[in-house]
C-alpha positions as CSV (number, residue, x, y, z in Angstrom):
1,X,-2.0,76.0,-58.3
2,X,-1.2,72.3,-57.5
3,X,2.2,71.0,-56.8
4,X,3.3,67.3,-56.4
5,X,3.4,67.7,-52.6
6,X,0.2,69.4,-51.6
7,X,-2.7,66.9,-51.2
8,X,-5.6,67.6,-53.6
9,X,-9.3,68.1,-52.6
10,X,-10.1,64.4,-52.8
11,X,-6.9,62.8,-51.6
12,X,-8.4,61.6,-48.3
13,X,-11.4,60.2,-50.0
14,X,-9.3,58.3,-52.5
15,X,-7.1,56.8,-49.8
16,X,-10.2,55.9,-47.7
17,X,-11.7,54.1,-50.7
18,X,-8.5,52.1,-51.3
19,X,-7.7,53.6,-54.7
20,X,-4.1,52.8,-55.6
21,X,-1.8,55.8,-55.6
22,X,-1.1,55.4,-59.3
23,X,-4.7,56.5,-60.0
24,X,-4.9,59.5,-57.7
25,X,-3.9,62.0,-60.5
26,X,-6.6,60.6,-62.7
27,X,-9.3,60.9,-60.0
28,X,-8.1,64.0,-58.1
29,X,-10.6,66.3,-59.8
30,X,-13.6,64.2,-59.1
31,X,-12.9,61.7,-56.3
32,X,-14.7,58.3,-56.3
33,X,-18.2,59.8,-56.1
34,X,-20.6,60.4,-53.3
35,X,-22.5,57.2,-53.8
36,X,-19.3,55.1,-53.6
37,X,-18.5,56.8,-50.3
38,X,-22.0,56.4,-48.9
39,X,-22.1,52.7,-49.8
40,X,-18.7,52.0,-48.2
41,X,-17.1,50.6,-51.3
42,X,-13.4,49.9,-51.0
43,X,-11.2,49.1,-54.0
44,X,-8.7,46.2,-53.7
45,X,-7.6,46.1,-57.3
46,X,-8.2,48.4,-60.2
47,X,-7.4,47.9,-63.9
48,X,-9.1,47.8,-67.2
49,X,-9.4,44.0,-67.4
50,X,-10.0,43.3,-63.8
51,X,-11.2,45.3,-60.8
52,X,-12.1,44.1,-57.3
53,X,-13.9,45.9,-54.4
54,X,-15.7,45.2,-51.2
55,X,-18.9,46.7,-49.8
56,X,-20.5,46.1,-46.3
57,X,-24.0,44.7,-46.1
58,X,-24.6,46.9,-43.1
59,X,-26.1,50.3,-44.2
60,X,-27.0,48.9,-47.6
61,X,-30.0,46.7,-46.7
62,X,-33.6,46.8,-47.8
63,X,-36.6,46.6,-45.4
64,X,-36.3,42.8,-45.0
65,X,-32.8,43.2,-43.6
66,X,-30.9,41.8,-46.5
67,X,-28.6,43.5,-49.0
68,X,-30.7,45.6,-51.3
69,X,-30.6,44.4,-54.9
70,X,-29.8,47.9,-56.1
71,X,-26.7,47.8,-53.9
72,X,-25.4,44.8,-55.9
73,X,-26.0,46.9,-59.0
74,X,-24.2,49.9,-57.6
75,X,-21.1,47.8,-56.8
76,X,-21.2,46.2,-60.2
77,X,-21.7,49.5,-62.1
78,X,-18.9,51.2,-60.0
79,X,-16.4,48.4,-60.8
80,X,-17.4,48.2,-64.5
81,X,-17.4,52.0,-65.0
82,X,-14.0,52.4,-63.3
83,X,-12.5,49.6,-65.3
84,X,-13.9,50.9,-68.6
85,X,-12.7,54.4,-67.8
86,X,-9.2,53.0,-67.3
87,X,-9.5,51.2,-70.6
88,X,-10.6,54.4,-72.4
89,X,-7.4,56.1,-71.4
90,X,-6.4,59.8,-71.5
91,X,-8.6,62.0,-73.6
92,X,-11.5,59.6,-73.6
93,X,-14.2,58.6,-71.1
94,X,-16.7,55.8,-70.5
95,X,-20.4,56.2,-70.4
96,X,-22.6,53.4,-69.1
97,X,-25.2,52.3,-71.6
98,X,-26.5,49.0,-70.2
99,X,-26.4,47.2,-66.9
100,X,-28.3,44.1,-65.7
101,X,-28.1,41.7,-62.8
102,X,-29.3,38.3,-61.6
103,X,-29.5,37.8,-57.9
104,X,-28.8,34.2,-56.8
105,X,-28.9,34.4,-53.0
106,X,-29.4,36.9,-50.3
107,X,-27.0,38.1,-47.6
108,X,-27.9,39.7,-44.2
109,X,-24.5,40.6,-42.9
110,X,-20.8,40.8,-43.5
111,X,-18.9,41.9,-46.5
112,X,-19.6,41.5,-50.2
113,X,-16.8,41.3,-52.8
114,X,-17.3,42.3,-56.4
115,X,-14.9,40.9,-59.0
116,X,-15.1,42.6,-62.4
117,X,-13.7,40.8,-65.4
118,X,-13.5,42.2,-68.9
119,X,-15.6,40.4,-71.5
120,X,-14.8,42.8,-74.4
121,X,-12.4,45.8,-74.5
122,X,-12.9,47.5,-77.8
123,X,-12.4,50.9,-79.3
124,X,-16.0,52.0,-78.8
125,X,-17.5,49.5,-76.3
126,X,-16.3,47.9,-73.1
127,X,-18.3,45.1,-71.5
128,X,-17.5,43.6,-68.1
129,X,-19.0,40.8,-66.0
130,X,-19.1,41.4,-62.3
131,X,-19.6,38.6,-59.8
132,X,-20.6,39.4,-56.2
133,X,-19.7,36.9,-53.5
134,X,-20.0,36.6,-49.8
135,X,-17.1,36.0,-47.4
136,X,-17.3,32.2,-48.0
137,X,-17.0,32.7,-51.8
138,X,-20.6,31.9,-52.5
139,X,-22.0,33.7,-55.5
140,X,-24.7,36.3,-54.6
141,X,-25.3,37.9,-57.9
142,X,-23.9,38.3,-61.4
143,X,-24.1,41.5,-63.4
144,X,-23.0,42.6,-66.8
145,X,-22.3,46.2,-67.7
146,X,-21.5,47.8,-71.1
147,X,-19.9,51.2,-71.4
148,X,-19.6,53.3,-74.6
149,X,-16.1,54.8,-75.0
150,X,-16.2,58.4,-76.2
151,X,-13.6,61.1,-76.9
152,X,-13.6,64.0,-74.5
153,X,-15.0,67.2,-76.0
154,X,-12.7,70.2,-76.2
155,X,-13.6,73.2,-74.0
């Protein structure tokens, strides 16, 4: 049994990932996901229309020593999926159906910031643009993610 005072299974993970306290109840059953933890993604802002997070380059590089292109996509899909899930609301969930990215420049160190902005928040689809920038504000990549909004099935 859970009460309002006993930390849940993922409380420390949610705090470490920077998830605002107001969303802990929503994520307490699942946490932020193992990949988010492995990639070092930290949320700075979280909402259906806008979400922002950072990710270190270190530990997420490809063989040439630059940030792996897939890491850009992981950050983008994480932000877009969380934002779409918040848009879906209680009793509904978001399922990613399309993601694509264009890489503009490489980065070999430091911190990447992903800023996710809603393009469309509908009843069945949510589409977000996610722009990844370096610490100087230079655009590294641009991604777009579309999520289908579905009703939860009864158990």
